[in-house]
C-alpha positions, 0 to 999 in steps of 0.5 A: 854577342848573340845569346848562343855565343854568350851561353857557350862562353858561360858554359865553357867557363863553368866547365873549366872552373869545375875542372881545376882542382882547388888550390887551397889545401890545408895540411894537418899539423902545419895549418891546423891541429886536431885534439886528442880529446874526443866528444861523444855527442847524441842528438835527441828530439824530446817530445813537446812538453816532455823536457822536464820528464826527460831531464828527471830520467837523465838525472837517475841514469845518464847523469848519475852514471857519468858522475861515476865515470868522471870520479873514476877518471874514465871521462873528463866531463859531460854536458846537456844542451837544450834548444831555446826553440824546442819544436824547431829542427831535427833535435832539441837536446844534445848529450855530450861526453868528453873523453881524453882520447879515443883509447878511453873508448876502447873496451877495457875489463878493468874499467868496466869492473870498476864502474860496475862496482861503483854503479851497483846492481840497484842502479843497473836495475833502476836505469834499465827500467827507466830506459825501457819504460820512459825514454821510448815514450818521450824522445827519439835519438836522432844521431850519434857523433864522435867529434874532435876539436879542430884548431886552425893556425 
């Protein structure tokens, strides 16, 4: 076989392989299930040597507000994950909040009022100040995601 024949055969095989639709088609509920629970995940790039300062700010704002929401039953849980390689990649910290379902993300005046009553005006002012003054100087939010757990059967 000469080089042109080999090339033509390879090109034809490549074209046919790409034209055939994939045969493996999983079906939701038959082959896998998706959780009712949803996780809100923010990816954050914290500046070098600023991780402890960021965590200190989060303790007064994000963590404190999530504790209130958790006590009120508005969220199931929350977590912070920090990279062992903080200067590698697009982000070095994950802020994660678990909700029972997407309905918990919908606007709800009663839940908002209950949260604001528990959170208090002093905490609102304090968290706004930290969010305005500290966070922009030490971190960048690189992404926000709403994820569901997928379990393949």
